[in-house]
C-alpha positions in Angstrom: -8.2 -16.9 1.0 -4.5 -16.3 0.7 -2.6 -13.9 2.9 1.1 -13.4 3.3 3.6 -12.0 5.7 7.4 -11.9 5.7 7.6 -14.4 2.9 5.0 -16.8 4.3 1.7 -17.3 2.5 -1.3 -19.1 3.8 -4.3 -20.6 2.1 -6.4 -20.3 5.2 -8.7 -23.2 4.4 -5.9 -25.7 3.6 -3.7 -24.5 6.5 -6.6 -24.8 9.0 -7.5 -28.2 7.7 -3.8 -29.4 8.1 -3.1 -27.8 11.5 -6.4 -27.3 13.1 -5.9 -23.6 13.5 -4.4 -20.5 12.1 -1.2 -18.6 13.2 -1.6 -15.5 15.4 -0.1 -13.2 12.7 -2.9 -14.3 10.4 -5.8 -14.0 12.8 -4.6 -10.7 14.4 -4.0 -8.8 11.1 -5.8 -5.4 10.9 -9.1 -5.3 9.0 -9.1 -2.4 6.5 -11.8 0.1 7.1 -14.2 1.1 4.4 -12.4 3.3 1.8 -8.9 2.3 2.9 -8.6 -0.1 0.0 -9.2 2.7 -2.4 -6.3 4.7 -1.0 -4.0 1.7 -0.8 -4.8 0.7 -4.3 -4.3 4.3 -5.5 -0.9 4.4 -3.8 0.3 1.2 -5.5 -1.1 2.3 -8.9 0.6 5.7 -8.5 3.9 4.1 -7.4 4.4 3.1 -11.1 4.7 6.8 -11.9 7.7 7.6 -9.7 11.2 8.1 -11.1 13.9 5.5 -10.5 17.6 6.3 -10.8 20.4 6.5 -8.3 17.6 7.4 -5.8 13.9 6.5 -5.9 11.8 9.6 -6.3 8.5 10.4 -4.7 5.2 10.0 -6.6 4.7 13.2 -8.6 2.0 15.6 -7.4 0.5 16.0 -10.8 0.0 12.2 -11.1 -1.9 12.1 -7.9 -4.2 15.0 -9.0 -4.7 13.4 -12.5 -5.5 10.1 -10.8 -8.1 11.7 -8.6 -9.8 13.4 -11.5 -9.7 10.2 -13.5 -11.5 8.4 -10.6 -14.1 11.1 -10.5 -13.2 12.5 -7.1 -14.4 15.9 -6.1 -11.7 18.6 -5.7 -11.8 18.4 -1.8 -11.4 14.6 -1.9 -8.4 15.0 -4.3 -6.8 17.0 -1.5 -7.4 14.1 0.9 -6.1 11.6 -1.7 -2.9 13.7 -2.0 -2.4 13.8 1.8 -3.0 10.0 2.2 -0.8 9.1 -0.8 2.0 11.4 0.5 1.9 9.8 3.9 2.1 6.3 2.4 4.8 7.4 0.0 7.0 8.8 2.8 6.7 5.5 4.8 7.5 3.5 1.7 10.4 5.7 0.7 11.8 5.4 4.2 11.6 1.7 4.1 13.4 1.6 0.8 16.2 3.9 2.1 16.6 1.7 5.2 16.7 -1.5 3.1 19.4 0.1 0.9 21.3 1.3 3.9 21.0 5.0 3.0 18.3 5.9 5.5 
């Protein structure tokens, strides 16, 4: 299984065979809880709908709602999807601003 951090990638089987162990950043990584992969996947898919220009725009609200209906979510879960995607989006946008020196 491959996993990467800060530009380093590991094929865990080969790395372990070569070194006899795995680095701490690999073994101590968080394990996603059930359902988290859905929200993270949704965030990355929805990231393709944002506007790019002189500034990077947030993911549009209507795209989040459309995505939720497309995936067959109940209306109350679409609200949860919106909250989670908004939180992820704010973190991502802040990282982008900091990387560009505008944050």
